[in-house]
matplotlib code that plots the C-alpha trace (Angstrom):
import matplotlib.pyplot as plt

x = [-0.3, 1.0, 2.1, 3.1, 0.8, 3.8, 4.6, 2.5, 5.8, 6.4, 5.3, 6.1, 7.3, 4.6, 6.7, 6.6, 7.3, 9.2, 7.6, 4.4, 4.8, 2.3, 1.8, -0.7, 0.1, -0.7, 2.5, 3.3, 0.4, 0.7, 4.1, 3.6, 1.0, 3.1, 5.8, 3.8, 5.2, 2.5, 0.2, 0.0, 0.8, 2.5, 0.2, -1.4, 1.8, 2.6, -1.2, 0.4, 3.5, 1.5, -0.8, 2.3, 3.1, 2.7, 1.7, 4.9, 3.3, -0.3, 0.4, 2.1, -1.4, -3.6, -0.7, -1.5, -5.1, -5.4, -2.9, -4.8, -7.9, -6.5, -4.7, -8.3, -9.5, -7.2, -8.1, -11.5, -10.8, -8.6, -11.2, -13.9, -12.0, -11.1, -14.8, -15.9, -12.9, -14.1, -17.5, -16.4, -17.2, -13.4, -12.9, -12.7, -8.7, -8.5, -8.3, -6.0, -2.4, -0.1, 1.1, -0.2, 3.7, 4.9, 8.5, 7.6, 7.1, 5.5, 2.2, 1.2, -1.0, -3.2, -5.6, -5.8, -7.1, -10.0, -10.6, -12.8, -15.6, -14.5, -10.8, -12.4, -14.5, -11.7, -10.1, -12.9, -13.6, -9.7, -10.6, -14.0, -12.4, -8.5, -8.3, -11.4, -10.2, -10.2, -6.1, -5.3, -4.2, -2.8, -0.5, 0.2, -0.6, 0.0, -2.1, -4.0, -1.0, 0.9, -0.6, -1.4, 2.5, 3.2, 0.5, -0.4, 2.9, 4.6, 3.7, 0.0, -0.6, 1.9, -0.5, -3.6, -2.2, -1.1, -4.0, -6.5, -9.0, -9.0, -8.1, -9.3, -5.5, -5.2, -8.8, -7.4, -4.1, -6.0, -8.5, -4.9, -2.7, -5.9, -6.4, -3.0, -2.9, -5.9, -3.9, -1.0, -3.4, -4.5, -1.2, -0.1, -3.5, -2.7, 1.3, -0.4, -2.6, 0.0, 1.6, -1.2, -1.5, 2.4, 1.7, -1.3, 0.6, 3.5, 1.6, 0.0, 3.9, 4.8, 1.7, 2.3, 5.8, 5.1, 1.9, 4.2, 6.7, 4.7, 3.0, 6.5, 7.3, 4.1, 4.7, 7.7, 6.5, 4.2, 6.9, 7.7, 9.8, 13.4, 12.2, 15.8, 15.0, 11.7, 14.1, 16.5, 13.7, 12.0, 15.4, 15.9, 12.3, 13.0, 16.0, 13.9, 11.6, 14.5, 16.1, 12.0, 12.5, 15.3, 14.2, 10.8, 13.8, 15.4, 11.9, 10.6, 14.5, 13.9, 10.2, 12.0, 14.6, 11.4, 8.9, 5.5, 6.3, 9.6, 9.8, 10.8, 14.5, 12.9, 11.7, 15.0, 14.0, 16.8, 17.2, 14.7, 13.1, 11.9, 8.4, 8.3, 10.5, 7.1, 4.7, 6.6, 8.6, 5.9, 4.3, 5.8, 8.1, 10.6, 11.4, 10.5, 8.0, 8.1, 12.1, 11.8, 8.7, 10.7, 13.7, 10.9, 10.5, 13.6, 14.5, 11.9, 12.8, 16.7, 15.2, 13.4, 16.3, 18.6, 16.4, 15.7, 19.8, 20.0, 17.2, 19.0, 22.7, 21.2, 19.6, 15.6]
y = [-0.1, 3.3, 3.9, 1.3, 2.1, 2.0, 6.0, 8.3, 9.2, 6.2, 5.3, 2.9, 4.4, 2.6, 0.8, 1.6, -0.4, 1.6, -0.9, -0.4, 3.7, 5.0, 9.2, 10.3, 13.4, 17.0, 18.1, 14.5, 14.3, 18.4, 17.4, 14.6, 17.2, 19.9, 17.7, 16.0, 16.9, 18.9, 18.4, 22.6, 25.6, 27.8, 30.2, 27.2, 26.1, 29.8, 28.9, 25.2, 26.7, 29.1, 26.2, 24.3, 27.2, 25.6, 21.8, 20.8, 22.3, 20.9, 17.6, 17.6, 19.0, 16.2, 13.5, 14.7, 15.1, 11.4, 10.3, 11.6, 10.4, 7.0, 7.5, 9.0, 6.0, 3.3, 5.2, 4.7, 1.0, 0.8, 2.2, 0.2, -3.1, -1.9, -1.5, -5.1, -6.5, -4.6, -6.1, -9.9, -11.8, -13.1, -16.8, -17.4, -17.3, -21.0, -21.7, -20.0, -20.2, -17.9, -13.8, -11.7, -10.4, -14.0, -14.3, -14.3, -17.6, -18.5, -16.3, -18.5, -20.8, -17.8, -18.5, -22.0, -21.3, -22.9, -23.8, -20.5, -19.1, -15.5, -16.2, -16.5, -13.0, -11.5, -12.3, -11.6, -8.4, -8.0, -8.9, -6.6, -3.4, -3.0, -5.4, -4.7, -0.5, -0.4, 0.5, -2.4, -5.1, -2.7, -0.6, -3.6, -6.9, -8.4, -11.7, -11.5, -12.6, -10.8, -7.6, -8.2, -9.0, -5.1, -3.2, -4.7, -6.2, -9.9, -11.3, -10.2, -13.6, -15.4, -15.2, -15.6, -18.5, -20.4, -20.0, -20.5, -18.0, -14.2, -14.0, -10.9, -10.2, -10.3, -8.5, -5.6, -5.2, -5.5, -2.6, -0.8, -1.3, -0.8, 2.5, 3.5, 2.6, 4.6, 7.7, 7.1, 7.8, 11.0, 12.4, 11.4, 12.5, 15.9, 16.1, 16.2, 18.7, 21.1, 19.8, 20.6, 24.3, 25.0, 24.1, 26.9, 29.0, 28.4, 28.3, 31.8, 33.2, 32.0, 33.1, 36.5, 36.4, 35.3, 37.8, 40.6, 39.3, 39.3, 42.5, 43.5, 42.3, 43.2, 46.6, 46.8, 45.2, 48.0, 50.7, 52.0, 55.4, 55.7, 52.4, 52.7, 54.1, 51.6, 48.8, 49.6, 49.6, 46.8, 44.6, 46.0, 45.2, 41.8, 41.7, 41.8, 39.4, 36.5, 37.7, 37.0, 33.8, 33.0, 33.9, 32.0, 28.7, 29.4, 29.2, 25.9, 24.7, 25.6, 23.7, 20.9, 20.5, 21.0, 18.5, 18.0, 14.5, 12.0, 9.2, 6.0, 4.5, 1.3, 1.4, 2.3, 5.7, 7.9, 12.2, 14.4, 14.9, 10.9, 12.6, 14.5, 11.2, 9.4, 11.9, 12.4, 9.8, 7.5, 10.0, 11.4, 14.2, 16.0, 14.5, 18.7, 20.1, 23.6, 23.9, 22.6, 24.9, 28.2, 27.1, 27.1, 30.6, 31.4, 30.6, 32.3, 35.4, 35.6, 34.4, 37.6, 39.0, 38.5, 39.7, 42.8, 43.0, 42.1, 44.8, 47.6, 46.4, 47.0, 50.3, 49.6]
z = [0.2, -0.2, 3.2, 6.3, 9.2, 11.7, 11.0, 9.7, 7.6, 6.1, 2.6, -0.5, -4.4, -6.8, -9.0, -12.5, -16.1, -18.5, -21.0, -20.8, -20.2, -22.0, -22.7, -20.6, -19.4, -20.4, -21.2, -23.0, -24.5, -26.3, -27.0, -29.0, -31.7, -31.4, -32.8, -35.3, -39.0, -40.7, -38.2, -37.1, -38.4, -37.1, -35.6, -34.0, -32.7, -31.0, -29.2, -28.1, -27.1, -24.8, -23.5, -22.7, -20.3, -17.2, -18.5, -15.8, -12.9, -14.0, -14.3, -11.0, -10.0, -11.2, -10.1, -6.4, -6.6, -8.2, -5.2, -2.7, -3.6, -3.2, -0.2, 1.3, -0.5, 1.7, 4.7, 4.6, 4.0, 6.8, 9.0, 8.0, 8.0, 11.9, 12.7, 11.3, 13.2, 15.9, 16.1, 16.0, 19.2, 19.6, 20.9, 24.5, 26.0, 26.8, 22.9, 22.0, 22.7, 20.5, 21.4, 18.6, 18.7, 18.6, 15.7, 12.2, 10.4, 7.2, 5.9, 3.3, 5.8, 6.5, 3.4, 4.4, 8.2, 8.6, 12.2, 13.1, 11.8, 13.1, 11.5, 8.5, 8.9, 9.3, 6.7, 4.6, 6.0, 4.8, 1.2, 1.3, 2.5, 2.0, -0.7, -3.0, -3.2, -7.0, -7.5, -5.3, -7.6, -10.2, -8.0, -5.2, -6.8, -2.8, -1.6, 1.0, 3.7, 2.1, 2.2, 6.4, 6.5, 5.1, 6.1, 9.9, 10.8, 9.8, 13.2, 12.0, 10.0, 11.7, 14.8, 12.9, 11.1, 14.3, 16.5, 13.8, 15.5, 16.6, 20.2, 22.4, 22.1, 18.2, 17.9, 19.7, 17.7, 14.7, 15.6, 16.7, 14.1, 11.3, 12.8, 12.9, 8.8, 8.9, 10.2, 8.9, 5.7, 7.1, 7.6, 3.9, 2.2, 4.6, 3.2, -0.1, 0.3, 1.2, -1.8, -3.9, -2.1, -2.8, -6.5, -6.8, -5.0, -7.7, -10.7, -9.8, -9.3, -12.6, -14.4, -12.9, -14.3, -17.9, -18.2, -17.3, -19.8, -22.6, -22.0, -22.1, -25.4, -26.8, -25.6, -27.0, -30.6, -30.5, -30.6, -34.2, -33.9, -32.0, -29.6, -28.0, -24.7, -24.4, -25.4, -22.4, -20.1, -21.2, -21.3, -17.3, -16.5, -18.4, -16.2, -13.0, -13.8, -14.2, -10.9, -9.7, -11.2, -9.6, -6.2, -6.7, -7.7, -4.0, -2.3, -4.0, -3.5, 0.6, 0.7, -1.4, 1.7, 4.4, 2.9, 4.9, 5.6, 6.1, 4.7, 7.2, 6.9, 6.2, 3.1, 1.1, 0.5, 0.7, 2.2, 2.6, -1.3, -0.9, -0.3, -3.7, -5.6, -4.0, -5.6, -9.2, -9.6, -11.4, -13.8, -16.9, -16.8, -14.8, -10.9, -10.1, -12.1, -10.0, -10.9, -14.2, -14.7, -13.6, -15.7, -18.8, -17.9, -17.3, -20.8, -22.1, -20.8, -21.6, -25.2, -25.0, -23.4, -26.2, -28.9, -27.4, -27.0, -30.7, -31.2, -29.6, -31.3, -34.6, -34.0, -34.4]

ax = plt.figure().add_subplot(projection="3d")
ax.plot(x, y, z, "-o")
ax.set_aspect("equal")
plt.show()
């Protein structure tokens, strides 16, 4: 699943098979159209360039919204599972012998447990809630024992298989760990929500800079006589916009260095930016969409500055 219930700061980065990756993002699709030979006129191409201005950020926003929706669905599934387990009548204490926090053993025996109707209800409840999520098989492809071990601890499957029933202690632990799993999803959803807010601010800031850039260029293009003074003023203002992009990049770097959620070292993620790798690693496009978008806008500003400088050099 996306997170480990042991900590609200733990998550798994979904794997992606590059051999079957498809062009499914805004930037990818429109880029394909823009490079199709003879598909569009120069005028339409200009429109596409404008449309692509913030495609990286928009793709990132879409990815975050989709992931947040999946995480919230997982949270609800674990809450439902906890509710169903808590409503069961556990087996008498004398009928169970294995501690819930016992040693790890083979987990494949869980599916063949037939000793108690209550235990079968526990397994059915897990299948009907967590494992029935629409994205579960596609993204995780885990068996029931594997999922129980990954989400609720490896001793969970061991204890259930060994006891072949549901003791009071096992019931309590299952409910507690399931609610921890739900809480972890809530924390992750909140962190993704924070990133969505950051993306919204970034797009607004970049839109403002790009709007001023376009107005400056249009203003200069509209001057026919003695444009030297105007060109110098436009170049200076473009230089200010380039500096503003530099500031936006520094601010984004600071955000990346202080993520809203930090992973647990147990999943093998390294560095403070593992949260962003989790979000953007599986999607088409750059791993740091905001920085890439700022760099793209900075390149456009520098191109405009070069054009203005050439105009000044030619005296027109």
